[in-house]
PyMOL Python script that loads the backbone (N, CA, C, O; Angstrom):
from pymol import cmd

cmd.read_pdbstr("""\
ATOM      1  N   MET A   1      -2.183  90.604  89.152  1.00  0.00           N
ATOM      2  CA  MET A   1      -0.892  91.396  88.258  1.00  0.00           C
ATOM      3  C   MET A   1      -2.674  90.863  87.278  1.00  0.00           C
ATOM      4  O   MET A   1      -3.399  89.900  87.526  1.00  0.00           O
ATOM      5  N   SER A   2      -2.843  91.954  86.196  1.00  0.00           N
ATOM      6  CA  SER A   2      -3.908  91.783  85.142  1.00  0.00           C
ATOM      7  C   SER A   2      -2.959  90.936  83.994  1.00  0.00           C
ATOM      8  O   SER A   2      -1.783  90.618  83.816  1.00  0.00           O
ATOM      9  N   SER A   3      -4.181  90.807  83.400  1.00  0.00           N
ATOM     10  CA  SER A   3      -3.817  89.908  82.142  1.00  0.00           C
ATOM     11  C   SER A   3      -2.999  90.851  80.941  1.00  0.00           C
ATOM     12  O   SER A   3      -2.149  90.481  80.132  1.00  0.00           O
ATOM     13  N   GLY A   4      -3.372  91.694  81.074  1.00  0.00           N
ATOM     14  CA  GLY A   4      -2.958  92.292  79.946  1.00  0.00           C
ATOM     15  C   GLY A   4      -1.114  93.086  80.373  1.00  0.00           C
ATOM     16  O   GLY A   4      -0.511  93.887  79.659  1.00  0.00           O
ATOM     17  N   GLU A   5      -0.658  92.534  81.658  1.00  0.00           N
ATOM     18  CA  GLU A   5       0.909  92.667  81.505  1.00  0.00           C
ATOM     19  C   GLU A   5       1.847  91.756  81.451  1.00  0.00           C
ATOM     20  O   GLU A   5       1.691  90.537  81.530  1.00  0.00           O
ATOM     21  N   SER A   6       2.640  92.233  81.342  1.00  0.00           N
ATOM     22  CA  SER A   6       3.593  91.409  79.706  1.00  0.00           C
ATOM     23  C   SER A   6       4.293  90.383  80.971  1.00  0.00           C
ATOM     24  O   SER A   6       4.860  89.396  80.504  1.00  0.00           O
ATOM     25  N   ASP A   7       4.319  90.484  82.338  1.00  0.00           N
ATOM     26  CA  ASP A   7       5.186  88.875  82.809  1.00  0.00           C
ATOM     27  C   ASP A   7       3.415  87.837  83.439  1.00  0.00           C
ATOM     28  O   ASP A   7       3.587  88.035  84.641  1.00  0.00           O
ATOM     29  N   PRO A   8       3.010  87.587  83.421  1.00  0.00           N
ATOM     30  CA  PRO A   8       1.709  87.291  84.255  1.00  0.00           C
ATOM     31  C   PRO A   8       2.554  85.662  84.642  1.00  0.00           C
ATOM     32  O   PRO A   8       3.283  84.911  83.994  1.00  0.00           O
ATOM     33  N   VAL A   9       2.043  85.652  85.906  1.00  0.00           N
ATOM     34  CA  VAL A   9       2.540  84.645  86.475  1.00  0.00           C
ATOM     35  C   VAL A   9       1.537  83.585  86.216  1.00  0.00           C
ATOM     36  O   VAL A   9       0.360  83.883  86.014  1.00  0.00           O
ATOM     37  N   MET A  10       2.084  81.979  86.213  1.00  0.00           N
ATOM     38  CA  MET A  10       1.644  80.510  85.649  1.00  0.00           C
ATOM     39  C   MET A  10       1.044  79.825  86.562  1.00  0.00           C
ATOM     40  O   MET A  10       1.561  80.110  87.643  1.00  0.00           O
ATOM     41  N   THR A  11       0.265  79.113  86.676  1.00  0.00           N
ATOM     42  CA  THR A  11       0.269  78.058  86.984  1.00  0.00           C
ATOM     43  C   THR A  11       1.095  76.621  86.732  1.00  0.00           C
ATOM     44  O   THR A  11       2.070  76.853  86.017  1.00  0.00           O
ATOM     45  N   VAL A  12       1.009  75.308  87.076  1.00  0.00           N
ATOM     46  CA  VAL A  12       1.480  73.767  86.922  1.00  0.00           C
ATOM     47  C   VAL A  12       1.086  74.142  85.743  1.00  0.00           C
ATOM     48  O   VAL A  12       1.949  74.495  84.939  1.00  0.00           O
ATOM     49  N   SER A  13      -0.960  74.160  85.186  1.00  0.00           N
ATOM     50  CA  SER A  13      -1.269  73.580  83.522  1.00  0.00           C
ATOM     51  C   SER A  13      -0.837  74.830  83.176  1.00  0.00           C
ATOM     52  O   SER A  13      -0.353  74.595  82.069  1.00  0.00           O
ATOM     53  N   GLU A  14      -0.704  75.843  83.344  1.00  0.00           N
ATOM     54  CA  GLU A  14      -0.316  76.513  82.068  1.00  0.00           C
ATOM     55  C   GLU A  14       0.964  76.719  81.414  1.00  0.00           C
ATOM     56  O   GLU A  14       1.244  77.262  80.345  1.00  0.00           O
ATOM     57  N   VAL A  15       1.936  75.952  82.632  1.00  0.00           N
ATOM     58  CA  VAL A  15       3.423  75.991  82.843  1.00  0.00           C
ATOM     59  C   VAL A  15       2.978  74.640  81.550  1.00  0.00           C
ATOM     60  O   VAL A  15       3.639  74.896  80.543  1.00  0.00           O
ATOM     61  N   ALA A  16       2.493  73.936  81.425  1.00  0.00           N
ATOM     62  CA  ALA A  16       2.812  72.263  80.849  1.00  0.00           C
ATOM     63  C   ALA A  16       2.035  72.494  80.067  1.00  0.00           C
ATOM     64  O   ALA A  16       1.758  71.344  79.727  1.00  0.00           O
ATOM     65  N   ALA A  17       1.109  73.444  79.168  1.00  0.00           N
ATOM     66  CA  ALA A  17       0.747  73.593  78.280  1.00  0.00           C
ATOM     67  C   ALA A  17       1.785  74.562  77.342  1.00  0.00           C
ATOM     68  O   ALA A  17       2.081  74.473  76.150  1.00  0.00           O
ATOM     69  N   TYR A  18       2.064  75.193  78.029  1.00  0.00           N
ATOM     70  CA  TYR A  18       2.742  76.329  77.401  1.00  0.00           C
ATOM     71  C   TYR A  18       4.233  75.501  76.456  1.00  0.00           C
ATOM     72  O   TYR A  18       4.643  75.475  75.296  1.00  0.00           O
ATOM     73  N   LEU A  19       4.705  74.822  78.020  1.00  0.00           N
ATOM     74  CA  LEU A  19       6.307  73.735  77.446  1.00  0.00           C
ATOM     75  C   LEU A  19       6.087  72.629  76.212  1.00  0.00           C
ATOM     76  O   LEU A  19       6.888  72.471  75.290  1.00  0.00           O
ATOM     77  N   LYS A  20       5.048  72.023  76.357  1.00  0.00           N
ATOM     78  CA  LYS A  20       4.308  70.829  75.780  1.00  0.00           C
ATOM     79  C   LYS A  20       4.697  69.758  76.810  1.00  0.00           C
ATOM     80  O   LYS A  20       5.459  68.842  76.500  1.00  0.00           O
ATOM     81  N   ILE A  21       4.305  69.849  77.719  1.00  0.00           N
ATOM     82  CA  ILE A  21       5.038  68.282  78.998  1.00  0.00           C
ATOM     83  C   ILE A  21       3.553  68.674  79.581  1.00  0.00           C
ATOM     84  O   ILE A  21       2.727  69.583  79.661  1.00  0.00           O
ATOM     85  N   ALA A  22       3.929  66.830  80.053  1.00  0.00           N
ATOM     86  CA  ALA A  22       2.802  66.761  80.915  1.00  0.00           C
ATOM     87  C   ALA A  22       3.235  67.811  82.653  1.00  0.00           C
ATOM     88  O   ALA A  22       4.285  68.270  83.102  1.00  0.00           O
ATOM     89  N   GLU A  23       1.740  67.800  83.168  1.00  0.00           N
ATOM     90  CA  GLU A  23       2.439  68.387  84.595  1.00  0.00           C
ATOM     91  C   GLU A  23       2.915  67.632  85.546  1.00  0.00           C
ATOM     92  O   GLU A  23       3.413  68.168  86.536  1.00  0.00           O
ATOM     93  N   SER A  24       2.855  66.275  85.430  1.00  0.00           N
ATOM     94  CA  SER A  24       3.596  65.345  86.571  1.00  0.00           C
ATOM     95  C   SER A  24       5.483  65.962  85.602  1.00  0.00           C
ATOM     96  O   SER A  24       6.222  66.607  86.345  1.00  0.00           O
ATOM     97  N   THR A  25       5.786  65.815  84.762  1.00  0.00           N
ATOM     98  CA  THR A  25       7.097  66.784  83.710  1.00  0.00           C
ATOM     99  C   THR A  25       7.361  68.011  84.988  1.00  0.00           C
ATOM    100  O   THR A  25       8.102  67.856  85.959  1.00  0.00           O
ATOM    101  N   VAL A  26       6.739  68.937  84.750  1.00  0.00           N
ATOM    102  CA  VAL A  26       6.719  70.394  85.467  1.00  0.00           C
ATOM    103  C   VAL A  26       6.804  70.091  86.854  1.00  0.00           C
ATOM    104  O   VAL A  26       7.593  70.774  87.505  1.00  0.00           O
ATOM    105  N   TYR A  27       6.083  69.109  87.505  1.00  0.00           N
ATOM    106  CA  TYR A  27       6.456  69.003  89.072  1.00  0.00           C
ATOM    107  C   TYR A  27       7.612  68.894  89.263  1.00  0.00           C
ATOM    108  O   TYR A  27       8.382  69.587  89.929  1.00  0.00           O
ATOM    109  N   ARG A  28       7.827  67.639  88.429  1.00  0.00           N
ATOM    110  CA  ARG A  28       9.449  66.787  89.046  1.00  0.00           C
ATOM    111  C   ARG A  28      10.528  67.999  88.300  1.00  0.00           C
ATOM    112  O   ARG A  28      11.526  68.396  88.902  1.00  0.00           O
ATOM    113  N   LEU A  29      10.334  68.259  87.579  1.00  0.00           N
ATOM    114  CA  LEU A  29      11.919  69.934  87.083  1.00  0.00           C
ATOM    115  C   LEU A  29      11.904  70.863  88.002  1.00  0.00           C
ATOM    116  O   LEU A  29      12.905  71.269  88.592  1.00  0.00           O
ATOM    117  N   VAL A  30      10.706  71.267  88.180  1.00  0.00           N
ATOM    118  CA  VAL A  30      10.265  72.334  89.877  1.00  0.00           C
ATOM    119  C   VAL A  30      10.795  71.779  90.865  1.00  0.00           C
ATOM    120  O   VAL A  30      11.543  72.500  91.524  1.00  0.00           O
ATOM    121  N   LYS A  31      10.660  70.719  91.202  1.00  0.00           N
ATOM    122  CA  LYS A  31      10.778  69.970  92.442  1.00  0.00           C
ATOM    123  C   LYS A  31      12.584  69.793  92.523  1.00  0.00           C
ATOM    124  O   LYS A  31      13.244  70.253  93.455  1.00  0.00           O
ATOM    125  N   GLU A  32      13.134  69.088  91.431  1.00  0.00           N
ATOM    126  CA  GLU A  32      14.731  69.001  91.237  1.00  0.00           C
ATOM    127  C   GLU A  32      15.623  69.922  90.804  1.00  0.00           C
ATOM    128  O   GLU A  32      16.764  69.634  90.445  1.00  0.00           O
ATOM    129  N   GLY A  33      14.833  71.812  90.828  1.00  0.00           N
ATOM    130  CA  GLY A  33      15.576  73.176  90.326  1.00  0.00           C
ATOM    131  C   GLY A  33      15.670  73.048  89.303  1.00  0.00           C
ATOM    132  O   GLY A  33      16.352  73.920  88.765  1.00  0.00           O
ATOM    133  N   ARG A  34      15.052  71.870  88.303  1.00  0.00           N
ATOM    134  CA  ARG A  34      15.842  73.188  86.476  1.00  0.00           C
ATOM    135  C   ARG A  34      15.055  73.861  85.737  1.00  0.00           C
ATOM    136  O   ARG A  34      15.326  74.321  84.628  1.00  0.00           O
ATOM    137  N   LEU A  35      13.613  73.987  86.574  1.00  0.00           N
ATOM    138  CA  LEU A  35      12.862  74.858  86.249  1.00  0.00           C
ATOM    139  C   LEU A  35      12.629  76.350  86.734  1.00  0.00           C
ATOM    140  O   LEU A  35      13.327  76.324  87.747  1.00  0.00           O
ATOM    141  N   PRO A  36      12.344  77.052  86.704  1.00  0.00           N
ATOM    142  CA  PRO A  36      12.637  78.303  87.497  1.00  0.00           C
ATOM    143  C   PRO A  36      11.140  79.005  87.852  1.00  0.00           C
ATOM    144  O   PRO A  36      10.628  79.881  87.155  1.00  0.00           O
ATOM    145  N   GLY A  37      10.519  78.415  89.133  1.00  0.00           N
ATOM    146  CA  GLY A  37       9.473  78.270  89.961  1.00  0.00           C
ATOM    147  C   GLY A  37       9.244  78.879  91.220  1.00  0.00           C
ATOM    148  O   GLY A  37      10.183  79.559  91.634  1.00  0.00           O
ATOM    149  N   ARG A  38       8.245  78.808  91.926  1.00  0.00           N
ATOM    150  CA  ARG A  38       8.246  79.472  93.143  1.00  0.00           C
ATOM    151  C   ARG A  38       6.783  78.951  94.169  1.00  0.00           C
ATOM    152  O   ARG A  38       5.682  79.449  93.936  1.00  0.00           O
ATOM    153  N   LYS A  39       6.987  77.848  95.353  1.00  0.00           N
ATOM    154  CA  LYS A  39       5.924  77.518  96.342  1.00  0.00           C
ATOM    155  C   LYS A  39       5.103  79.120  96.648  1.00  0.00           C
ATOM    156  O   LYS A  39       5.373  80.055  97.402  1.00  0.00           O
ATOM    157  N   VAL A  40       4.077  78.889  95.724  1.00  0.00           N
ATOM    158  CA  VAL A  40       3.491  80.050  96.902  1.00  0.00           C
ATOM    159  C   VAL A  40       2.128  79.296  97.576  1.00  0.00           C
ATOM    160  O   VAL A  40       1.395  78.476  97.023  1.00  0.00           O
ATOM    161  N   GLY A  41       2.002  79.994  99.333  1.00  0.00           N
ATOM    162  CA  GLY A  41       0.920  78.736  99.187  1.00  0.00           C
ATOM    163  C   GLY A  41       0.864  76.796  99.543  1.00  0.00           C
ATOM    164  O   GLY A  41       1.445  75.973 100.251  1.00  0.00           O
ATOM    165  N   GLY A  42       0.156  76.834  98.882  1.00  0.00           N
ATOM    166  CA  GLY A  42       0.330  75.015  98.322  1.00  0.00           C
ATOM    167  C   GLY A  42       0.779  75.177  97.143  1.00  0.00           C
ATOM    168  O   GLY A  42       1.690  74.382  96.914  1.00  0.00           O
ATOM    169  N   GLY A  43       0.505  75.965  96.155  1.00  0.00           N
ATOM    170  CA  GLY A  43       0.948  75.406  94.896  1.00  0.00           C
ATOM    171  C   GLY A  43       2.405  75.969  94.440  1.00  0.00           C
ATOM    172  O   GLY A  43       3.252  76.389  95.228  1.00  0.00           O
ATOM    173  N   TRP A  44       2.520  75.913  93.256  1.00  0.00           N
ATOM    174  CA  TRP A  44       3.544  76.626  92.114  1.00  0.00           C
ATOM    175  C   TRP A  44       3.496  77.009  91.304  1.00  0.00           C
ATOM    176  O   TRP A  44       2.925  76.486  90.348  1.00  0.00           O
ATOM    177  N   ARG A  45       4.288  78.533  91.270  1.00  0.00           N
ATOM    178  CA  ARG A  45       3.745  79.271  90.640  1.00  0.00           C
ATOM    179  C   ARG A  45       5.444  79.929  90.070  1.00  0.00           C
ATOM    180  O   ARG A  45       6.500  79.948  90.703  1.00  0.00           O
ATOM    181  N   PHE A  46       5.032  80.596  88.117  1.00  0.00           N
ATOM    182  CA  PHE A  46       6.257  80.043  87.492  1.00  0.00           C
ATOM    183  C   PHE A  46       5.701  81.718  86.953  1.00  0.00           C
ATOM    184  O   PHE A  46       4.549  82.152  86.928  1.00  0.00           O
ATOM    185  N   SER A  47       7.330  82.584  86.457  1.00  0.00           N
ATOM    186  CA  SER A  47       7.366  83.932  85.798  1.00  0.00           C
ATOM    187  C   SER A  47       7.475  83.279  84.355  1.00  0.00           C
ATOM    188  O   SER A  47       8.342  82.502  83.957  1.00  0.00           O
ATOM    189  N   ARG A  48       6.135  83.902  83.519  1.00  0.00           N
ATOM    190  CA  ARG A  48       6.447  83.736  82.090  1.00  0.00           C
ATOM    191  C   ARG A  48       7.720  84.102  81.933  1.00  0.00           C
ATOM    192  O   ARG A  48       8.565  83.231  81.726  1.00  0.00           O
ATOM    193  N   ARG A  49       8.120  85.634  82.015  1.00  0.00           N
ATOM    194  CA  ARG A  49       9.752  86.026  81.652  1.00  0.00           C
ATOM    195  C   ARG A  49      10.277  85.046  82.546  1.00  0.00           C
ATOM    196  O   ARG A  49       9.649  84.053  82.177  1.00  0.00           O
ATOM    197  N   GLU A  50      10.857  84.750  83.280  1.00  0.00           N
ATOM    198  CA  GLU A  50      11.521  83.390  83.798  1.00  0.00           C
ATOM    199  C   GLU A  50      11.739  82.372  82.587  1.00  0.00           C
ATOM    200  O   GLU A  50      12.619  82.155  81.754  1.00  0.00           O
ATOM    201  N   LEU A  51      10.626  81.918  82.881  1.00  0.00           N
ATOM    202  CA  LEU A  51      10.674  80.550  81.627  1.00  0.00           C
ATOM    203  C   LEU A  51      11.233  80.677  80.355  1.00  0.00           C
ATOM    204  O   LEU A  51      12.104  80.009  79.797  1.00  0.00           O
ATOM    205  N   GLU A  52      10.258  82.141  79.804  1.00  0.00           N
ATOM    206  CA  GLU A  52      10.954  82.950  78.680  1.00  0.00           C
ATOM    207  C   GLU A  52      12.995  82.752  78.787  1.00  0.00           C
ATOM    208  O   GLU A  52      13.638  82.278  77.851  1.00  0.00           O
ATOM    209  N   ARG A  53      13.551  83.170  79.923  1.00  0.00           N
ATOM    210  CA  ARG A  53      15.702  82.634  79.701  1.00  0.00           C
ATOM    211  C   ARG A  53      15.610  82.209  79.910  1.00  0.00           C
ATOM    212  O   ARG A  53      16.652  81.696  79.502  1.00  0.00           O
ATOM    213  N   TRP A  54      14.776  80.785  80.910  1.00  0.00           N
ATOM    214  CA  TRP A  54      14.896  79.916  80.731  1.00  0.00           C
ATOM    215  C   TRP A  54      15.486  79.103  79.655  1.00  0.00           C
ATOM    216  O   TRP A  54      16.556  78.499  79.590  1.00  0.00           O
ATOM    217  N   LEU A  55      14.025  79.315  78.416  1.00  0.00           N
ATOM    218  CA  LEU A  55      14.100  78.145  77.501  1.00  0.00           C
ATOM    219  C   LEU A  55      15.652  79.120  76.569  1.00  0.00           C
ATOM    220  O   LEU A  55      16.621  78.535  76.085  1.00  0.00           O
ATOM    221  N   ALA A  56      15.486  80.304  76.563  1.00  0.00           N
ATOM    222  CA  ALA A  56      16.507  81.211  76.095  1.00  0.00           C
ATOM    223  C   ALA A  56      18.150  80.235  76.501  1.00  0.00           C
ATOM    224  O   ALA A  56      18.643  79.583  75.580  1.00  0.00           O
ATOM    225  N   GLN A  57      18.720  80.237  77.634  1.00  0.00           N
ATOM    226  CA  GLN A  57      19.669  79.744  78.368  1.00  0.00           C
ATOM    227  C   GLN A  57      20.067  78.376  77.075  1.00  0.00           C
ATOM    228  O   GLN A  57      18.955  78.195  76.578  1.00  0.00           O
ATOM    229  N   PRO A  58      20.757  77.691  76.566  1.00  0.00           N
ATOM    230  CA  PRO A  58      21.282  76.906  76.174  1.00  0.00           C
ATOM    231  C   PRO A  58      20.864  74.901  77.097  1.00  0.00           C
ATOM    232  O   PRO A  58      20.683  73.753  76.693  1.00  0.00           O
ATOM    233  N   ALA A  59      20.905  75.507  78.200  1.00  0.00           N
ATOM    234  CA  ALA A  59      20.303  74.349  79.371  1.00  0.00           C
ATOM    235  C   ALA A  59      19.278  74.283  79.459  1.00  0.00           C
ATOM    236  O   ALA A  59      18.822  73.188  79.786  1.00  0.00           O
ATOM    237  N   GLY A  60      18.349  75.416  79.217  1.00  0.00           N
ATOM    238  CA  GLY A  60      17.101  75.039  79.442  1.00  0.00           C
ATOM    239  C   GLY A  60      16.599  74.776  77.863  1.00  0.00           C
ATOM    240  O   GLY A  60      15.490  74.257  77.735  1.00  0.00           O
ATOM    241  N   ALA A  61      17.224  75.049  76.870  1.00  0.00           N
ATOM    242  CA  ALA A  61      16.006  74.505  75.864  1.00  0.00           C
ATOM    243  C   ALA A  61      16.462  72.720  75.471  1.00  0.00           C
ATOM    244  O   ALA A  61      15.745  71.852  74.974  1.00  0.00           O
ATOM    245  N   GLU A  62      18.060  72.628  75.965  1.00  0.00           N
ATOM    246  CA  GLU A  62      18.261  71.701  76.231  1.00  0.00           C
ATOM    247  C   GLU A  62      17.457  70.572  76.710  1.00  0.00           C
ATOM    248  O   GLU A  62      17.288  69.497  76.135  1.00  0.00           O
ATOM    249  N   GLU A  63      16.902  71.022  78.034  1.00  0.00           N
ATOM    250  CA  GLU A  63      16.098  70.431  78.860  1.00  0.00           C
ATOM    251  C   GLU A  63      14.688  69.722  78.644  1.00  0.00           C
ATOM    252  O   GLU A  63      14.131  68.841  79.300  1.00  0.00           O
ATOM    253  N   ILE A  64      14.146  70.689  77.028  1.00  0.00           N
ATOM    254  CA  ILE A  64      13.025  70.534  76.775  1.00  0.00           C
ATOM    255  C   ILE A  64      13.489  69.322  75.490  1.00  0.00           C
ATOM    256  O   ILE A  64      12.848  68.283  75.326  1.00  0.00           O
ATOM    257  N   SER A  65      14.350  69.589  74.905  1.00  0.00           N
ATOM    258  CA  SER A  65      14.733  68.988  73.585  1.00  0.00           C
ATOM    259  C   SER A  65      15.096  67.344  74.386  1.00  0.00           C
ATOM    260  O   SER A  65      14.530  66.340  73.954  1.00  0.00           O
ATOM    261  N   ASN A  66      16.133  67.254  75.621  1.00  0.00           N
ATOM    262  CA  ASN A  66      16.230  66.035  75.866  1.00  0.00           C
ATOM    263  C   ASN A  66      14.510  65.269  76.421  1.00  0.00           C
ATOM    264  O   ASN A  66      14.358  64.054  76.555  1.00  0.00           O
ATOM    265  N   LEU A  67      13.724  65.999  76.595  1.00  0.00           N
ATOM    266  CA  LEU A  67      12.105  65.732  76.942  1.00  0.00           C
ATOM    267  C   LEU A  67      11.596  64.783  75.843  1.00  0.00           C
ATOM    268  O   LEU A  67      10.965  63.726  75.861  1.00  0.00           O
ATOM    269  N   GLU A  68      12.001  65.396  75.089  1.00  0.00           N
ATOM    270  CA  GLU A  68      11.545  65.503  73.602  1.00  0.00           C
ATOM    271  C   GLU A  68      11.346  64.202  72.902  1.00  0.00           C
ATOM    272  O   GLU A  68      10.414  63.835  72.186  1.00  0.00           O
ATOM    273  N   LYS A  69      12.876  63.340  73.423  1.00  0.00           N
ATOM    274  CA  LYS A  69      13.605  62.443  72.685  1.00  0.00           C
ATOM    275  C   LYS A  69      13.383  61.365  73.775  1.00  0.00           C
ATOM    276  O   LYS A  69      13.195  60.271  73.244  1.00  0.00           O
ATOM    277  N   ASP A  70      13.351  61.329  74.863  1.00  0.00           N
ATOM    278  CA  ASP A  70      13.014  60.650  75.554  1.00  0.00           C
ATOM    279  C   ASP A  70      11.903  59.452  75.687  1.00  0.00           C
ATOM    280  O   ASP A  70      11.034  59.182  76.516  1.00  0.00           O
ATOM    281  N   PRO A  71      12.129  59.162  75.081  1.00  0.00           N
ATOM    282  CA  PRO A  71      10.337  57.519  74.654  1.00  0.00           C
ATOM    283  C   PRO A  71       9.779  57.703  76.482  1.00  0.00           C
ATOM    284  O   PRO A  71       8.711  58.233  76.789  1.00  0.00           O
ATOM    285  N   GLU A  72      10.363  57.371  77.071  1.00  0.00           N
ATOM    286  CA  GLU A  72       9.647  56.935  78.336  1.00  0.00           C
ATOM    287  C   GLU A  72       9.238  58.366  79.115  1.00  0.00           C
ATOM    288  O   GLU A  72       8.591  58.120  80.134  1.00  0.00           O
ATOM    289  N   ASN A  73       9.418  59.569  78.925  1.00  0.00           N
ATOM    290  CA  ASN A  73       9.094  60.690  78.876  1.00  0.00           C
ATOM    291  C   ASN A  73       7.564  60.942  79.646  1.00  0.00           C
ATOM    292  O   ASN A  73       7.100  59.808  79.527  1.00  0.00           O
ATOM    293  N   ASP A  74       6.818  61.506  80.149  1.00  0.00           N
ATOM    294  CA  ASP A  74       5.457  61.041  80.699  1.00  0.00           C
ATOM    295  C   ASP A  74       4.838  62.786  79.522  1.00  0.00           C
ATOM    296  O   ASP A  74       3.674  63.185  79.495  1.00  0.00           O
ATOM    297  N   ARG A  75       5.469  63.139  79.106  1.00  0.00           N
ATOM    298  CA  ARG A  75       4.655  64.476  78.600  1.00  0.00           C
ATOM    299  C   ARG A  75       3.973  63.892  77.438  1.00  0.00           C
ATOM    300  O   ARG A  75       4.039  62.824  76.829  1.00  0.00           O
ATOM    301  N   LEU A  76       3.114  65.268  77.326  1.00  0.00           N
ATOM    302  CA  LEU A  76       1.849  64.930  76.947  1.00  0.00           C
ATOM    303  C   LEU A  76       2.238  64.555  75.487  1.00  0.00           C
ATOM    304  O   LEU A  76       3.405  64.815  75.196  1.00  0.00           O
ATOM    305  N   THR A  77       1.562  64.060  74.636  1.00  0.00           N
ATOM    306  CA  THR A  77       1.599  63.740  73.055  1.00  0.00           C
ATOM    307  C   THR A  77       0.135  64.838  72.316  1.00  0.00           C
ATOM    308  O   THR A  77      -0.103  64.817  71.108  1.00  0.00           O
TER     309      THR A  77
END
""", "prot")
cmd.dss("prot")
cmd.show_as("cartoon", "prot")
cmd.util.cbc("prot")
cmd.orient("prot")
């Protein structure tokens, strides 16, 4: 997929930066089935479009909100 397309595939580090959370949190959420992603080869890949849909749903937005409120969360500051 070229960088000019509207649905780029993102890596764990790109998703972490996009959601403003730690990479370890991305791994945890996707392994728990709470974040949409797919294992490709040895790594995880994410569709920006699927992430945007997930965030637009009340459960996805609530997930990020809860991460921001949790003082024990390992997110980046």
